[in-house]
C-alpha positions as CSV (number, residue, x, y, z in Angstrom):
1,M,-52.5,12.7,24.5
2,L,-50.4,9.5,24.3
3,I,-47.4,9.9,21.9
4,E,-45.3,6.9,20.9
5,V,-41.5,7.0,21.2
6,K,-40.0,5.1,18.2
7,V,-36.6,3.9,17.1
8,P,-35.3,6.3,14.4
9,V,-35.3,5.2,10.8
10,L,-32.1,3.4,10.3
11,S,-30.1,3.1,7.1
12,E,-30.3,0.1,4.9
13,S,-27.0,-1.2,6.2
14,V,-28.2,-1.2,9.8
15,T,-31.1,-3.5,10.5
16,E,-31.3,-3.4,14.3
17,G,-29.8,-2.0,17.5
18,T,-29.6,-2.6,21.2
19,L,-31.1,-0.3,23.8
20,G,-28.8,0.9,26.6
21,K,-29.9,1.8,30.1
22,W,-33.0,4.0,30.2
23,H,-32.2,7.5,31.6
24,K,-35.8,7.9,32.8
25,K,-38.2,5.7,34.7
26,T,-41.9,5.1,34.2
27,G,-43.8,8.0,35.8
28,E,-41.1,10.5,35.5
29,F,-41.5,13.8,33.7
30,V,-39.5,14.3,30.5
31,R,-38.8,17.4,28.4
32,R,-39.0,17.5,24.7
33,D,-35.7,16.5,23.0
34,E,-34.4,15.1,26.3
35,N,-32.4,11.9,25.8
36,L,-34.4,9.0,27.1
37,V,-32.2,6.1,26.1
38,D,-29.2,5.3,23.9
39,L,-29.4,3.0,20.9
40,E,-26.2,1.1,20.1
41,T,-26.0,-0.1,16.5
42,D,-23.1,-1.8,14.8
43,K,-21.9,1.6,13.6
44,V,-22.8,4.3,16.0
45,V,-24.6,5.1,19.3
46,L,-27.8,7.2,18.7
47,E,-29.8,9.1,21.3
48,I,-33.6,8.5,21.3
49,S,-35.2,11.7,22.6
50,A,-38.6,12.6,24.0
51,P,-41.0,13.8,21.3
52,Q,-42.9,16.2,23.6
53,D,-43.0,17.3,27.2
54,G,-44.9,14.9,29.4
55,V,-44.7,11.9,31.6
56,L,-43.1,8.7,30.6
57,A,-46.2,6.6,30.8
58,E,-44.8,3.2,29.6
59,I,-41.5,1.6,28.6
60,K,-42.3,-1.1,26.1
61,K,-38.7,-2.2,25.5
62,G,-36.3,-2.4,28.5
63,D,-32.6,-2.2,29.0
64,G,-30.6,-4.3,26.5
65,A,-33.6,-5.0,24.2
66,V,-32.9,-5.6,20.5
67,V,-35.1,-3.3,18.5
68,K,-35.6,-2.6,14.8
69,S,-36.2,0.6,12.8
70,S,-39.4,2.5,13.7
71,E,-40.3,0.1,16.5
72,V,-42.3,1.6,19.4
73,I,-40.2,1.5,22.6
74,A,-42.1,3.8,24.9
75,V,-45.2,6.1,25.3
76,V,-45.2,9.6,26.6
77,D,-48.4,11.1,28.1
78,T,-48.4,14.8,27.2
79,A,-51.7,15.5,29.1
80,Q,-49.8,15.2,32.4
81,T,-47.7,18.3,33.3
82,M,-44.7,18.5,35.5
83,P,-45.8,19.0,39.2
84,P,-44.4,22.1,40.9
85,R,-41.3,21.2,42.8
86,E,-40.1,23.4,45.7
87,T,-36.6,23.0,46.7
88,P,-36.0,23.9,50.3
89,P,-33.3,26.6,50.7
90,L,-31.4,24.4,53.1
91,V,-30.9,21.7,50.4
92,I,-29.6,24.3,47.9
93,A,-27.3,25.7,50.5
94,S,-26.1,22.2,51.4
95,S,-25.5,21.4,47.7
96,Q,-23.5,24.6,47.2
97,A,-21.5,24.0,50.3
98,M,-20.7,20.5,49.2
99,A,-19.5,21.8,45.8
100,Q,-17.3,24.4,47.5
101,E,-15.7,21.7,49.7
102,M,-14.8,19.5,46.8
103,S,-11.4,19.6,45.3
104,P,-11.0,21.1,41.8
105,A,-10.5,17.7,40.3
106,V,-13.7,16.4,41.8
107,R,-15.7,19.5,40.8
108,K,-14.4,19.0,37.3
109,M,-15.6,15.3,37.2
110,V,-19.0,16.3,38.6
111,A,-19.4,19.0,36.0
112,E,-18.3,16.8,33.1
113,H,-20.7,14.0,34.0
114,R,-23.5,16.5,35.0
115,L,-23.9,14.9,38.4
116,E,-26.0,16.1,41.3
117,T,-23.7,16.3,44.4
118,T,-26.6,15.5,46.8
119,Q,-26.9,12.1,45.1
120,I,-23.3,11.1,45.8
121,A,-22.5,9.6,49.2
122,G,-19.4,11.4,50.5
123,T,-16.9,9.3,52.5
124,G,-14.4,12.1,53.1
125,R,-14.0,14.1,56.3
126,G,-17.3,15.7,57.3
127,G,-19.1,13.9,54.4
128,R,-16.9,15.5,51.8
129,V,-17.2,14.0,48.3
130,T,-13.9,12.5,47.1
131,K,-12.8,11.3,43.6
132,E,-13.3,7.7,44.7
133,D,-16.9,8.6,45.7
134,V,-17.6,10.0,42.2
135,L,-16.1,7.0,40.5
136,R,-18.1,4.6,42.7
137,H,-21.3,6.6,41.9
138,L,-20.5,6.4,38.1
139,E,-19.9,2.7,38.4
140,K,-23.2,2.1,40.1
141,S,-25.1,4.1,37.5
142,A,-23.2,2.8,34.4
143,P,-25.2,0.8,31.8
144,A,-25.2,-3.0,32.4
145,E,-23.3,-3.6,29.1
146,E,-20.4,-1.4,30.3
147,K,-19.9,-3.4,33.6
148,T,-17.6,-6.4,33.8
149,L,-18.9,-9.6,35.2
150,P,-16.3,-11.0,37.7
151,V,-15.5,-14.6,37.8
152,A,-14.6,-16.4,41.0
153,P,-10.8,-16.4,41.4
154,A,-8.9,-19.7,41.0
155,A,-5.7,-20.1,42.9
156,G,-5.3,-16.3,43.3
157,R,-5.8,-15.6,39.6
158,V,-8.7,-13.4,38.6
159,E,-10.7,-13.5,35.3
160,Q,-13.3,-11.1,34.0
161,R,-16.0,-11.8,31.5
162,V,-17.0,-8.7,29.5
163,P,-19.8,-8.9,26.9
164,M,-18.9,-7.5,23.5
165,T,-20.6,-4.3,22.6
166,R,-22.6,-4.4,19.4
167,L,-19.9,-2.3,17.7
168,R,-17.1,-4.6,18.8
169,A,-19.1,-7.7,17.7
170,R,-19.7,-6.1,14.3
171,I,-16.1,-5.2,13.9
172,A,-15.2,-8.8,14.6
173,E,-17.7,-10.1,12.1
174,R,-16.5,-7.8,9.3
175,L,-12.8,-8.6,9.9
176,V,-13.6,-12.4,9.6
177,Q,-15.8,-11.7,6.6
178,A,-12.9,-9.8,4.9
179,Q,-10.6,-12.7,5.5
180,H,-13.0,-15.3,4.2
181,T,-14.5,-13.6,1.2
182,A,-11.5,-11.7,-0.3
183,A,-8.2,-13.0,-1.7
184,M,-6.3,-10.5,0.4
185,L,-2.7,-9.7,-0.3
186,T,-0.4,-6.9,1.0
187,T,2.4,-5.0,-0.8
188,F,4.8,-2.7,0.9
189,N,6.9,0.4,0.1
190,E,8.6,3.2,2.0
191,V,8.4,7.0,1.6
192,N,10.8,9.8,2.5
193,M,8.6,12.1,4.5
194,Q,11.1,15.0,4.5
195,P,9.5,17.0,1.7
196,V,6.1,16.9,3.4
197,M,7.6,17.7,6.7
198,D,9.4,20.7,5.3
199,L,6.3,21.9,3.6
200,R,4.3,21.6,6.8
201,S,6.9,23.4,8.8
202,H,7.2,26.3,6.3
203,Y,3.5,27.0,5.9
204,Q,2.1,25.7,9.2
205,Q,1.8,29.1,10.9
206,D,0.1,30.8,7.9
207,F,-2.1,27.8,7.3
208,Q,-3.3,27.6,10.9
209,K,-3.9,31.4,11.1
210,K,-6.0,31.4,7.9
211,Y,-8.0,28.2,8.3
212,D,-8.0,27.7,12.1
213,V,-6.8,24.1,11.8
214,K,-3.3,22.5,11.8
215,L,-1.9,21.2,8.6
216,G,-1.5,17.5,9.4
217,F,-0.2,14.5,7.5
218,M,-3.6,13.0,6.7
219,S,-4.6,15.6,4.1
220,F,-1.4,14.8,2.1
221,F,-2.1,11.1,2.2
222,I,-5.8,11.6,1.1
223,K,-4.7,13.9,-1.8
224,A,-2.0,11.4,-2.8
225,A,-4.4,8.5,-2.6
226,V,-7.0,10.3,-4.7
227,E,-4.5,11.1,-7.5
228,A,-3.3,7.4,-7.5
229,L,-6.9,6.2,-7.6
230,K,-7.5,8.3,-10.7
231,Q,-4.6,6.5,-12.3
232,F,-5.7,3.0,-11.2
233,P,-9.5,3.1,-11.0
234,V,-9.8,-0.7,-10.3
235,I,-8.4,0.0,-6.8
236,N,-11.4,2.3,-6.2
237,A,-13.7,-0.4,-7.4
238,S,-15.5,-3.2,-5.6
239,V,-16.8,-6.7,-6.3
240,D,-20.5,-7.1,-6.9
241,G,-21.3,-10.7,-7.5
242,N,-19.6,-11.6,-10.8
243,D,-19.2,-7.9,-11.7
244,I,-16.6,-5.2,-11.0
245,L,-18.3,-2.0,-9.9
246,Y,-16.2,1.0,-10.8
247,H,-16.9,4.1,-8.8
248,G,-16.6,7.5,-10.5
249,Y,-16.2,9.3,-7.2
250,Y,-13.7,9.2,-4.4
251,D,-15.3,8.7,-0.9
252,I,-12.3,8.1,1.4
253,G,-12.7,6.4,4.8
254,V,-10.3,7.5,7.5
255,A,-10.1,5.0,10.4
256,V,-10.5,6.6,13.9
257,S,-9.8,4.7,17.1
258,T,-12.3,5.3,19.9
259,A,-12.9,3.8,23.3
260,R,-15.7,1.7,21.8
261,G,-13.6,0.4,18.9
262,L,-12.4,1.4,15.4
263,V,-14.8,3.5,13.3
264,V,-14.3,4.7,9.7
265,P,-16.1,7.9,8.9
266,I,-16.3,8.8,5.2
267,I,-15.0,11.9,3.6
268,R,-17.2,12.2,0.5
269,D,-16.0,13.6,-2.8
270,A,-12.5,14.0,-1.4
271,D,-11.2,14.9,-4.9
272,S,-13.1,18.2,-4.7
273,L,-11.8,19.3,-1.3
274,S,-8.8,21.5,-0.5
275,F,-6.1,20.6,2.0
276,A,-7.9,22.9,4.5
277,D,-11.2,21.2,3.8
278,L,-9.7,17.8,4.4
279,E,-8.0,18.8,7.6
280,L,-11.2,20.4,9.0
281,R,-13.2,17.3,8.0
282,V,-10.7,14.9,9.6
283,T,-10.6,17.0,12.8
284,E,-14.4,17.2,13.0
285,Y,-14.9,13.4,12.5
286,A,-12.2,12.6,15.0
287,Q,-13.9,14.7,17.7
288,K,-17.4,13.4,16.8
289,A,-16.0,9.8,17.0
290,R,-14.6,10.4,20.5
291,D,-17.9,11.9,21.6
292,G,-20.0,9.1,20.0
293,K,-21.8,11.7,17.8
294,L,-21.1,10.2,14.3
295,S,-24.3,9.5,12.3
296,I,-24.9,6.4,10.4
297,E,-24.7,8.3,7.2
298,E,-21.2,9.5,8.1
299,L,-20.1,5.9,8.5
300,T,-21.8,4.4,5.4
301,G,-20.3,3.8,2.0
302,G,-16.7,4.6,1.1
303,T,-14.6,3.5,-1.9
304,F,-11.2,3.4,-0.3
305,S,-9.8,3.6,3.3
306,I,-6.7,4.9,5.0
307,T,-5.6,3.8,8.5
308,N,-2.8,5.2,10.5
309,G,-1.2,2.7,13.0
310,G,1.8,5.0,13.3
311,I,0.1,7.2,15.9
312,F,0.3,4.2,18.2
313,G,3.9,3.4,17.3
314,S,3.4,0.7,14.7
315,L,6.4,0.4,12.4
316,L,4.8,-2.1,10.0
317,S,1.5,-3.9,9.7
318,T,-0.9,-5.5,7.2
319,P,-4.3,-3.6,7.3
320,I,-7.4,-5.7,6.8
321,L,-9.9,-4.7,4.0
322,N,-13.1,-2.8,4.9
323,P,-15.7,-4.6,2.8
324,P,-17.0,-4.1,0.2
325,Q,-13.9,-1.9,-0.6
326,S,-11.1,-3.6,-2.4
327,A,-8.1,-1.9,-1.0
328,I,-6.9,-0.1,2.1
329,L,-3.7,2.0,2.7
330,G,-1.8,1.6,6.0
331,M,0.4,4.5,7.3
332,H,3.0,3.9,9.9
333,K,5.4,5.5,12.3
334,I,7.9,8.0,10.9
335,E,11.4,7.0,11.9
336,E,14.8,8.3,10.9
337,R,16.8,5.6,9.1
338,A,20.1,5.5,7.3
339,M,19.4,5.8,3.6
340,V,21.8,5.9,0.6
341,V,21.3,9.2,-1.4
342,D,23.6,9.9,-4.4
343,G,26.1,7.4,-3.0
344,Q,26.1,9.0,0.5
345,I,24.6,7.5,3.7
346,V,22.3,10.1,5.2
347,A,19.5,10.1,7.8
348,R,16.0,10.5,6.5
349,P,12.5,10.4,8.2
350,M,11.1,7.3,6.6
351,M,7.6,5.7,6.7
352,Y,6.6,2.3,5.6
353,L,3.5,2.1,3.5
354,A,1.3,-1.0,3.2
355,L,-1.5,-1.6,0.7
356,S,-3.8,-4.5,1.3
357,Y,-5.9,-5.4,-1.7
358,D,-8.4,-7.9,-3.1
359,H,-6.4,-10.0,-5.5
360,R,-9.6,-11.2,-7.2
361,I,-9.8,-7.9,-9.2
362,I,-6.5,-6.2,-8.5
363,D,-3.3,-7.6,-9.9
364,G,0.0,-7.2,-8.1
365,R,1.3,-5.0,-10.9
366,E,-1.5,-2.5,-10.4
367,A,-1.2,-2.6,-6.6
368,V,2.6,-2.0,-6.7
369,R,2.3,0.8,-9.2
370,F,-0.5,2.4,-7.1
371,L,1.7,2.4,-4.0
372,V,4.6,3.8,-6.1
373,A,2.3,6.6,-7.3
374,I,1.5,7.5,-3.7
375,K,5.2,7.4,-2.8
376,E,6.1,9.7,-5.7
377,A,3.3,12.2,-4.8
378,L,4.5,12.4,-1.2
379,E,8.1,12.8,-2.0
380,D,7.3,15.6,-4.4
381,P,4.2,17.3,-3.1
382,A,4.1,19.7,-6.0
383,R,2.8,16.8,-8.1
384,M,-0.5,16.9,-6.2
385,L,-0.9,20.6,-6.9
386,L,0.0,20.3,-10.6
387,Q,-1.7,16.8,-10.9
388,V,1.3,15.3,-12.8
């Protein structure tokens, strides 16, 4: 029986995607749920798997093809079974011997990338596989879109032309869109992080023991943002034509940096989650982002975003809006600075906060008061527990 392999049904916000390099060739046997090809959308990379055991009879859309939701990209013939394959003992012994001769670092790379050592040309002594051999093998087998295209050097200076990934192109498009469609303005404040740091230090061990996750800073900022959004609902709103769309829920996007670019997974109904729930969700999304496992649904929607440039050492920045949201909070590096407290100069761990907002619907008064509300909540964390 011939079974069609189709592009998964994409969300309304994603109209098309780009196929990566096929992991199987026509005529090869495939197992059910085995990944055949990666689909890169402007939000995530999805795996398209074999629907049944069989032979990949036809590839209708090749590497780099632009495809749409539910489009047929290949055909699997389930009538054909996998031919018996006998592996000579000598080959197995040879493969095991090669693995034993490899250094621990090389064995780790081979295991992580699930490579077959017999397919790697060894250039070390006696044909031993080296780290450079593995890297060379990975480079040869990498998808075309991941390889750089060298340009002939001019006067000893080298240039490289690298095609944008679909995600990077989409990020660029949305950033330009935000600049062109919104009247974006940024207001700043600073917060003394000592109370939060003291609270984390005091309860960290018990918190981690009970919930199996560290008590970080992000849960405090999400909690503070939600309480401030309740006070100033227009900052949780968005522009819809000539209307202001007020959202009666709090879906908070938390920006995560990955090797492919910045993604913003959404923590839905953040107002109903505990500190532990928030930390677990942030940790889960960060890991899934690094592994490229975030779903489209996890990246769609959101009423307000938080980005933390401080983890990279940023002292101050102006974050750009994430359309159609109307505001975004920027966290920055915590740095001890001399502050005047009760007439005395003392050192305090301070963080600059930045709120970029759409001035079309948010007035400066509301933006400033919103940021002050976050500052007050963080400098007196009991406020978030008592909701005062």
